[in-house]
N, C-alpha and C positions, 0 to 999 in steps of 0.2 A: 662221503658228508656232503658233496656239491650237489649242488642243484643240477647244474649243467657245468661243463668245464670248456672252456677254448679250443679248438681243432689245432691240431699239429700245424706248423709254419708246412709243412712240403705239402700237405691237402687242399691249397688254396692256390689256382692257376691264377692270375690277373690276365681279364681280356681287354680289349683296346678301346675301352673305356676312360672315364677321366682317372679311377684309381690307376688303372693298367698306365695311364700315362704318365703319370708321378710315377710310380715303380720305376719305369724305365726310363723317367728322368735323375732320378737315384741312381741307377745302376751304370748310366751312361757316362754323366756327368758329375753328380753328387760325388760318389764312393771315390772313383779318380783325383774329383778336385780336393778333397779331403785329405787322401791319402797324402797328395804332394805337400800340404799342408802339414801333419805328422812329420815328413822327413824334411824339412823346409828348404822345398825345392819350387815354392810360387815366389815368384817376384812380389815386389812391393806389397807385401802382404805381413801381418803380423806373425812374427816370430813364434815357432812353436816348440820346437826342440822334446818335442814328446819321445818319440823313438831314439834320440839319442840320449834321454837321460836312462833308459832301459839299458842303454850298449854301458853309461857310464857305471851304470849300479853293479853291471856285470865286472868290470874290470873292477871296481871297489871290491868284490867281495873275494877276487884274485888277489887281492893286494897290489894292484896296476894303478898307474896313474890314470886318474882320471878325465886329465884335460880339461876342460871347460865345465866340468862338474855339473851340479843340477841346475836347470834354468828353468824359470815358471810357476806359476800356484803351485799349493800342496799338493791339490787335488788333480795333478796332470795326467797323473796314469791315466784316468779316468776316459780319457778323449779318445787314447787307441784303443780302450775297452768297449767303447761306445761304437767304436767306425768297425772293430770285429765284429760285434753285433751286427750291425746294419750289411756288412758285406756276405755274411752267417745266412742274415733271411733272403739278400738278393740272390745268393747261390742257390739257395732253395729252390727256388723258380727260374732261376737264370743262368744253369751251369757254366761256369766259365773258368777255365784250366790255368789261365793266366793269373788271375784273380786269387783264386786258391792258390795258386804257389805264392801270392803275395803276401797272402796271410798266414801260410806255414811261415814263412821264411819270419814274417813279425814274433809269431808265437815261439819260434826257436829264439830268438832275441830275448822274449820274457822271459821263457824257462829258465833261461840263462843267467837272470838276474833273480833268480829266486835263492835265498838263504838256504844252510844245511837243514833250520828248523821249519821251514814251509813258509816264514817270511816273507811277503812280496810288497816292497813299496820303495819305489827309486828316491823319495825324499829324505826319509828316513835312512835308507840301506847308502847312498852317496854323501849324506850330508853329517849325521851323526846318529851311528847304531845305536849310541847308547840311550837315545830318546824316547825309543820304542814305545808304545802304549801309555806313555808320560803323560798324553795330551788327548785326550777324549773329544773334549771342545773343539777344539780347531783341527786336529792333526790329521782329518779323512782318511783314518788309517783304513778303517772298516768301509766307508765309503769305497774308497777306488776298489777293495777287496768284493765289495759287492759287484760293481759295474761289472768287473773281469770273470766274476761268477756266472753271471747273467751272459757275457757273451762264451764263456766256455759251454754253458748248457746250450745257444742260440747255434753254434757251430758243431756240437756233436750231432745236434737232432738234424744240422742240414747236411753233413759228410760224412757222419758214422765216425771220423774223427778225436780221439781221445787223450791228446798230449794235453793242451789244455784244461781240457775236465780233469784229470790225472793232476796238473798243476794245482791247481785251485781248490780239489779235495785234499790234498797236500796242504795245503792253506786253509781249508777250512779246520783239518787237523790241528793245525796249530793255534788257530782262533778258540777251538774247544777247549784246548789243553791250558789255554792262558786264563779264559773266563770262566769256565768250568770245571776244571781237574785244580786247578791252582788258586780257584776263587779272586780274580781281577774283580774289582767293582766296575761301576759304571754300565752307560748306554753309550752308542755311539753318537757325537755331536751331531752329526749328519745323519738322520736315518737313509737306507739306501740297503742295508747289509742283510735287513730281515727278509725285505720281497727277492732278494736274491737266493739267500737260502733255501726257500720255499722252492726255488727252480732248480737249486741243487740236490734238494731230497726227491723232488721226480725224477730227475733225470737220472740219478747214481742209486736210488732208493737207500743212503747210508742217514739213520735216524739222527745221527748227531749233528747233521745240519737244520732237520725239523727239530733238534731239541735245543740246537742256538737262536733258530727266530725265536722259539718261544720265549726263551730266556731274557735276549734283549727287548723284544716287548712287554715282557713281567717287570725286569728291572726297571724300566723308564720310569722316572717321577717315583720311584719309592722311597728314593733319597734326594729331596728337592734342594738339598745342597752339595750335592757331590761335586757338581764344576766349580763350584766357590772353594770346597776343602782342597779342590785337585790344585787347581793356581797356587793355593797358598804354599803346596807340595812341592811346585817348582820355579824356577829362577828364570824362564824363558816362557816367551810365548810366538806364535805366528805371525799374527795381525791384531793382538789384545782383543778380543772379544771378551763381553761383558758376562761372566758368569751369572751374576744376580738375575738377568734376564730371563727368567724361568720358560715365561710365554715364549718367547723368542724359540727357545730349544724343545717346545712342547715337556720340559718336564718337571711341574710345579704339583703335576699331580698324576698317578699311577693310571695307566691309558685306559681303565675300562671306566672311570670318575673325570675323564674329559666332557667337558660339553661343548666347548666353543673352539673354532678352528683357528688358530693362532700363530704368531711366528713366522717364520721363515718358511712363505708358501710351498716351496719344492720340497723342502723339509717334511712339513706337513702331510703332503700327499704321496711321498713316499710312504713315510710311517703308516699311514691310514692303509696305504694299498697292501703293505704288510700284515696288517691287521684284519684287514679283511681276508687275505687268503687264509691266515692262518684260521680263522674263525670259520671258514667252511672249509677246510680242510680236518678240523678236529670237530667240528658242529658245536663250538664255543656259542651259545646263544647270546650271554653276557659281552663278550667281546664285540659279535657283530651289533649288537644294541648299541654300545658305544659308537659304534661306525657310524650306525645309521643317525646318531644324535651332529655327530660333526659335519656328513653330508648335508645333513638339513643345515647347518651351520655355515656351509658354504655355498649350496643351492640357493637357498632362502634371501640369504642375506647379504652375503659375501660376493657375489660371481659378477660378472660384467656379464652383457647382451652377448658378446662374442666367445661366452666361453673362457674368457681370462680371470686370475685372480691374483691375488696379493695387489692391493690398489696404492701400498707408498713404496717409495724407493729406501724409505729408512728402514734396513734390513730385509729389503726385498719380500715385505711382509702383509700378512694380513693386517687390517688395524681393527677397526669397528664395525657392527652394522651399518649397513647402508651407506657408509663412505666409498664410495664408486666415484671418484671423479674424474673424467674425460680426457683431461688436457695432462697431468700429472701421472697418469696411469701408469702402474709397473706392469702388469700381465705378463710375468717372464713368461717365452713359449716354453720354457722347460716345466713352467708351474701346470700350466695347459695339457701336456704331454704327462703331467703325473698325476692328474684330473680324469684321465682318459685311464690311466692305467686304475686308481681308484673306484671308478665306473664300472671298469669291467668285472675287476672281483668281487665288485656287491652284487654284479649279475648273477656270480655263481654262490652266493648266497639266497637271491633270491629276484628271480625273473620279471622285474616289472620295466615297464617302456621308458620310466623316466630316467634309468640309469644310461641307455641308450639313446635316448634326447640327448642329455650331458656331453655324453662322449661324440654325437654327432657335431653337436655346436661348436665345441673345443675342436674339435679336427679340420672341419669345413672353414673356421674364423681366424682363431690364432695361432693355430698351429702350423696351417698354411701360409698365413701372413708372416710367417716367421722365420720365410726362406724363398728370396728373390727368386721372378719365374725361372731363370736361368739357372738355376741351383748354384750361383757364385756367390752370391750375397746374403747377410743373415740380419735378422732383427732378434737381439735378445731381449727388448723392451715391447712390447704394443700398445701405446694409447689409441685412445677413439676420436683424440683429435689433433692436429699439431699444426703450426702457423709459423712458418718459416722467420727467425728473427727473434722469436719467442722460443720455440720448442728446440731444444739441444743448444740454447746460447742464456738464456737466462738460467740463475742460479737455483732455481726451483724447478724449472724443466731440463735441465742439462741432461739429463737421462733419456728423456724422449728427444730421441733421432729420425732427421727428418729423410734420410735415405741409410739402406741397411750398410755397413760395413762388410768390406769382405772376411775378415775373422775378427778376433776377440783374444787381448792375453787371458780372459778369462772364458773360454770357448767350449762351454758346456752345451749351449744350444744347437749349435751347428750338426754334431751327430748324433743328438736325440732326435732331431727331427728327422735324419735319415734312418734313424733303426724305426722307427714309430711308422714312417709312409713305407718300408720294405718290410716291415712284421705286419700291416692293417689287415691281411685275412683272419689271424687270430683272433680279433678285436669286433669284425665282422659277423664270425659265426661262430656258431656253439653248437655242443650236443651231449644229450644224454638219454644213455638207452635207446628207444625209437625214436626220438625224437632230433629233427635238426633244426637250429636258431639261427634266424636270421636278425641279427641286430641293427647292422649297419647296412646299405645296399651298393655293394661291391662287384663290377662287372667280371668274372670271371667263371672258373669252372672249379668245384668243392666234392671234396669226398668223405663222408661221414664213418664213423665205424660200424655203425650198422649197416653197410651197403649201399646207403643209398649216392647215387651222385647227383649232383645238380649243377646247372648251368643258368646263373646271372645273364641278364641282358637287361642294359639299362644307360640312358643317358644322363642319368644324376649325376651331380647336382641341377642341371639344367634341362632335364628331361623327367617327367614326373610317372610315368609308367615302369613297373620293373616288373621282369617275365623270367621265372624259375621253369625250368624245364627238365623233367627229372627222366634222365638219361638211364638211370636203374635203380633197382631196390624198391621199398615201399617202406611207407611209416609216415609218423606223424611230422607236421611241419607245423613250426611256430614264427610268426614274421612280426614284426614289431611294426605297429602304427602310430608315426610321431606325432605327440602331440598338437604341433602346430598345423593338420593339415584338416581341417574343419569338415572336410567331404574325403569319401575314400570309397572304394571297391574292392572286392577279392570275388575273382574270378578264376574257375576253376572249367578249364578246356572251353571258354568261352561264355559260360552264363555265371550265375552268381552262386559262389560256392558257400558250402553249408557252413559254417564257422563258428565257433566259441569263440568273444573276446573276455581276455583276462591280462587284468593290469597293463594293458597296452599293447598286445599280442594277439593276434589271429592265430588260432588253433584249427586244423586241418587235419587230414587224411590225404595223402596222395601218393601213387606206385608208377612203377615204371610207365614213360606215353604221357602222362599227363603233364599240362603246362599251368600254371600257375599264374596269374597277372594282380599284380597290387597296383591300384589307380591310385595316385594321390593330388593333392589341389596343388596346382601351381599358381594361384592366386597371390600376387604380393598384395604383404599386408602391414601394418603399421603396430608398431607396439611402444607400450606408455610404463613408464616405470613409477615403482611406488612411490607418492607424493612423499614418503618417507625418507628417497633418497633428495637429497638439499638441492642437488644442482640441476636436476633433472625435469622440475616441475615447469609445464609448459612446452616440455620437450617431446619428441617422435623420433622413432628410427623406424628407418625403412627394410624390409626382409622379403624375402622368397624362398622358399622351401626351408633348408636349412643355414641358407647363406645371409648373412646382414649385409646390406650393401651400405656404401659409406660415399659424401660427395668429395670429387676433389677441381681442385680450381682447373685443372688444365680441361676438364668441361664443362666448366661454369664461369668462363670471361675471367679466371686466375682467381677468384674469392668466393666463396663459401660463407662465412659468416657472416654476410650481408642478405643472406637469403633464409627465407620463412617460409614452411610449407604449407598449401591452404588446407586447413581444417576439413575431414569427410572429403578428400580430393579421392579420385579415381586414376590409378599410377597404370602408367602404357608401358607394355614388356616389347622391347624390339626383338626382332630376330634373332637368333643366336649368329655373332661373330666370329667367324674362326681366325679373322684376321687380327683383331681388339683383345690384347693383353692374354695371349695365347688359347682363346676362346674363350668367349666370355657372351652374356649379355647385360644389355645396359638398360635401366629403366629410367621413364622420363615422368616427372610429377609436376602437376602447375605449383606456383611459387608467386613469390612477391621478394622483390628486393630492392631493401633501403637504402635510402639516398644518405648523401652529406650532409651534416648540419653546420659546415662550415668552421667548426668549433669542437673542442673535448666535450663539450658539453653545451645542450642548447633546452629552450621552455617550450617548444612546441614539438608536436610528433614529427619523426621523419618519415620524408617523404618515401612513398612508395610507387615501385613498377612493377607490373604484371611481368613475369618471366616464365620459363620452364626452365625446372633443374634436372639436373643427370647424376644418376647413382651408377657406380658400379660393384661389383662383391668388393669388402671387405680386404680379403684376402688377396686380392688383386693390387692393392694402392702401393705410391710408391714404386712403380715401376715405369715410371714414366719423366723422371726426373724430378727435383723439389718443387713441390708446390702444396699448394694448403687440403687440409683433410679435416673432413667433421663426421662423425654418425649420427649424434644427438642432434638433430635440427629442432631449429625453433618453430612451432606450430604456431600459424597465422587466422 
């Protein structure tokens, strides 16, 4: 029933452009670094204990001494799963026998930690096997299972090896027996397994996976008091989650009746991804209508200009419409990754350019900002303004850090970013019948099931010409036209192409030997927020193409909060500088700088001096030491 679907991971090979450079960074630096973290071999870094937990779980099953036992968060297993998934996607494009052997050894350790009945979770296996499935609210058993299922599917797709897939099919069978055969009530406290079961269904053909995904989606919210009663039935807790907060768990109503994106932002978009995937797989129009309402709730009223979502540190959550503070933003990296997942699955129900626009906004801004340019430090939280001395220090701003840490005790974001970057080809391209879809502009070679092979050449997001060479085959192409580009042209073999534009996509016919060129508008532009967003009245944000720009103190005499951008000014784009922030383009804008008043307050206007303010892409901020940063600037 899908309108179109993602291409297989091995159908895309990255070129030498921006995306290819990031994928090679993940391959060469991020994956080895993160494995070192998982095995606790990186000095001066937060202890992970992830691999040790699996080893100790195997010992516990054999009745051996588990030594130092379990260490870390209840969802610690998922870090290993996401690392395997990132490694799998990398192997699909860059075969590496040593890396493959490392993954195989880790899979052996994971398989050894699986109980006879298929159960797999190191927290409960090491700490207390009798408490299995008694704490869906906090236990993260289904969350961890879901991530390992995704890893199993990715590794099978990349290498053809089935060991981890077989482990997780056995685990899925166990979950099926518990929740469907034996009738255990409830849905995952942290959604994730729903989207993973859909992947397992497609990888294995096992219809129990599809049935389980539908069961968890349909069960959620049918008993709003489930978690309350679950807490009453046990005398222990992991960290004391409030079972009465139905919004936080997205459990106050059945999913088909939900209208607003609420609660923990990552949980929400993982749930919505599973819903959209199920809707496209089964043709469930009612479920898709619910997804559409939730999509509009996020993107029209609860999303930052950077594609960040989840505005409050309290619960890492959505708050209310138009509450989008810059300096206390949460905007977790994982949440924007989940938003990309949701957008991609929405495209499988309805090919509409707005989904690709949001995918692009989230990726080039919040997702990439979540990782330092060297691939070794990471942001969990992505504010749109930081002021050293307040950010990371004040009780209200403690979560908004000014520099990226090496790792986290709750380390969901670093491996999540790695797996997303490594798999970007699946989000950039889609296919259906005789049509090849180009959702994002990713330099490289793509093979489609209809026989078309296309090579994309572009310097995007710094160059705005995207050239597609049809190497073989023929068929229809559908190329997204981003909403931010006021002017564009589509050429076929050097002349204006005969195109049909529908819902933000240009459709045209192409055959072997043809060259299709999309030319977009690289003129910088200023964005203004709705007056319904309280703190953004009288402010503006500078953008160019998909990139949101920010102003850092290092480029502006140490201070950015005293700068006002001149209204209706013309921004000046510098040449591409390969030596600046791994290669970027700086933008200069006419501005004024407000002078000191001599006190905390004064009764006369502050003195103003004309100046030039300099901006760099938001994803590059925080790579030149601690300094001030602001996205939304006062407009003067």
